[in-house]
Backbone as CSV, one residue per row, in Angstrom:
resi,resn,N_x,N_y,N_z,CA_x,CA_y,CA_z,C_x,C_y,C_z
1,MET,37.754,59.932,5.922,37.837,58.672,5.150,37.789,59.026,3.670
2,SER,38.595,58.408,2.837,38.618,58.693,1.414,37.363,58.100,0.746
3,ASP,37.044,58.597,-0.476,35.930,58.082,-1.200,36.086,56.603,-1.475
4,LYS,37.340,56.129,-1.748,37.551,54.700,-1.995,37.236,53.869,-0.752
5,GLY,37.289,54.491,0.410,37.025,53.740,1.618,35.541,53.609,1.945
6,LYS,34.693,54.362,1.256,33.285,54.293,1.498,32.708,53.093,0.760
7,ARG,32.147,52.175,1.481,31.630,50.951,0.906,30.424,51.195,0.070
8,GLY,30.417,50.636,-1.139,29.239,50.682,-1.996,29.025,51.947,-2.776
9,VAL,29.998,52.851,-2.813,29.830,54.129,-3.454,30.882,54.305,-4.569
10,PHE,30.455,54.944,-5.680,31.401,55.322,-6.727,31.160,56.770,-7.080
11,THR,32.072,57.357,-7.830,31.962,58.721,-8.249,31.845,58.823,-9.755
12,LEU,30.958,59.688,-10.193,30.797,59.987,-11.613,31.226,61.459,-11.761
13,ALA,32.137,61.737,-12.648,32.667,63.094,-12.844,32.500,63.525,-14.276
14,PHE,31.978,64.760,-14.438,31.816,65.359,-15.766,32.051,66.825,-15.637
15,ARG,33.043,67.284,-16.390,33.491,68.676,-16.311,33.851,69.015,-14.882
16,GLU,33.252,70.000,-14.280,33.588,70.372,-12.877,32.646,69.754,-11.860
17,LYS,31.730,68.913,-12.289,30.726,68.352,-11.363,31.059,66.908,-11.026
18,ARG,30.642,66.523,-9.837,30.875,65.155,-9.353,29.581,64.686,-8.666
19,TRP,29.261,63.428,-8.889,28.094,62.818,-8.227,28.544,61.530,-7.582
20,LYS,27.862,61.176,-6.488,28.119,59.906,-5.794,26.875,59.047,-5.947
21,PHE,27.065,57.783,-6.352,25.985,56.820,-6.470,26.398,55.511,-5.856
22,ARG,25.362,54.692,-5.583,25.660,53.330,-5.075,26.189,52.485,-6.236
23,ALA,27.205,51.714,-5.919,27.780,50.791,-6.919,26.738,49.723,-7.266
24,GLY,26.981,49.077,-8.410,26.096,47.977,-8.837,25.200,48.365,-9.987
25,MET,25.152,49.673,-10.306,24.351,50.092,-11.455,25.237,50.227,-12.683
26,THR,24.633,50.370,-13.849,25.449,50.569,-15.041,25.842,52.059,-15.138
27,VAL,26.901,52.302,-15.892,27.351,53.674,-16.130,26.204,54.475,-16.732
28,ARG,25.465,53.863,-17.703,24.371,54.552,-18.379,23.322,54.981,-17.330
29,ASP,22.947,54.107,-16.432,21.960,54.439,-15.398,22.389,55.638,-14.571
30,ALA,23.695,55.671,-14.232,24.254,56.770,-13.440,24.181,58.086,-14.241
31,MET,24.517,58.005,-15.514,24.437,59.205,-16.384,23.050,59.761,-16.434
32,VAL,22.061,58.892,-16.610,20.671,59.292,-16.689,20.225,59.925,-15.357
33,LYS,20.620,59.318,-14.241,20.273,59.884,-12.917,20.895,61.278,-12.715
34,ALA,22.076,61.491,-13.312,22.773,62.778,-13.194,22.255,63.802,-14.199
35,GLY,21.382,63.347,-15.116,20.813,64.263,-16.098,21.773,64.505,-17.282
36,ILE,22.639,63.538,-17.567,23.625,63.643,-18.646,23.204,62.742,-19.793
37,SER,23.176,63.275,-21.015,22.818,62.461,-22.197,23.916,61.457,-22.478
38,PRO,23.604,60.161,-22.425,24.632,59.136,-22.683,25.196,59.204,-24.100
39,GLU,24.457,59.787,-25.047,24.921,59.884,-26.436,25.984,60.950,-26.590
40,GLY,26.134,61.858,-25.634,27.083,62.952,-25.818,28.417,62.816,-25.103
41,VAL,28.618,61.667,-24.408,29.839,61.450,-23.653,30.401,60.074,-23.779
42,LEU,31.641,59.924,-23.442,32.330,58.585,-23.394,32.782,58.366,-21.966
43,PRO,32.470,57.217,-21.345,32.923,56.948,-19.991,34.333,56.362,-19.958
44,VAL,35.124,56.833,-19.004,36.535,56.383,-18.835,36.734,56.014,-17.383
45,ARG,37.385,54.820,-17.173,37.729,54.365,-15.853,39.185,53.999,-15.863
46,ASP,39.991,54.546,-14.944,41.417,54.292,-14.852,42.116,54.512,-16.176
47,GLY,41.684,55.573,-16.867,42.349,55.961,-18.144,41.934,55.096,-19.327
48,LYS,40.985,54.189,-19.150,40.601,53.317,-20.232,39.100,53.507,-20.553
49,LEU,38.800,53.572,-21.868,37.422,53.673,-22.318,36.640,52.471,-21.914
50,ILE,35.435,52.664,-21.359,34.552,51.533,-21.013,33.196,51.773,-21.722
51,THR,32.391,50.726,-21.778,31.081,50.903,-22.359,30.072,51.369,-21.323
52,ASP,28.977,51.934,-21.786,28.005,52.497,-20.819,27.147,51.411,-20.156
53,ASP,27.327,50.147,-20.582,26.590,49.057,-19.909,27.496,48.341,-18.851
54,THR,28.666,48.944,-18.603,29.604,48.412,-17.560,28.926,48.611,-16.193
55,ILE,28.967,47.585,-15.372,28.503,47.662,-13.966,29.613,48.286,-13.133
56,VAL,29.263,49.347,-12.401,30.271,50.076,-11.625,30.479,49.436,-10.267
57,SER,31.711,49.383,-9.835,32.146,48.778,-8.557,32.376,49.831,-7.511
58,PRO,32.303,49.470,-6.249,32.595,50.427,-5.166,33.980,51.011,-5.324
59,GLY,34.138,52.291,-5.112,35.445,52.956,-5.167,35.826,53.427,-6.547
60,ASP,35.060,53.016,-7.578,35.390,53.444,-8.944,35.191,54.943,-9.105
61,GLU,35.996,55.543,-9.979,35.725,56.903,-10.399,35.597,56.863,-11.944
62,ILE,34.407,57.184,-12.390,34.088,57.185,-13.803,34.130,58.645,-14.276
63,ARG,35.013,58.929,-15.239,35.108,60.266,-15.827,34.373,60.251,-17.132
64,LEU,33.598,61.254,-17.403,32.897,61.371,-18.654,33.568,62.413,-19.553
65,VAL,33.856,62.055,-20.781,34.529,62.937,-21.724,33.543,63.263,-22.822
66,SER,33.403,64.558,-23.150,32.485,65.010,-24.217,32.899,64.474,-25.544
67,VAL,31.912,64.009,-26.327,32.176,63.563,-27.698,32.193,64.773,-28.585
68,ILE,33.222,64.870,-29.412,33.402,65.990,-30.335,33.356,65.405,-31.722
69,SER,32.469,65.959,-32.545,32.428,65.481,-33.929,32.546,66.679,-34.856
70,GLY,32.973,66.416,-36.003,33.088,67.497,-36.993,33.370,66.878,-38.357
71,GLY,33.551,67.768,-39.272,33.779,67.238,-40.618,34.712,68.150,-41.379
């Protein structure tokens, strides 16, 4: 069965790592549970930037992109 077929689960992906969490939490809560600093990444769903207070739905895949700053 594919990940999208699993009821109530979404995937959080950062670099080469992936985590599975129950849907219904915010992206920020998932990042904290995975041990990722919310200040250092930007969440993306379906190629679009989302906010970290977005509630995640079953079957979603949230990709985290590192924030790069410089001057």
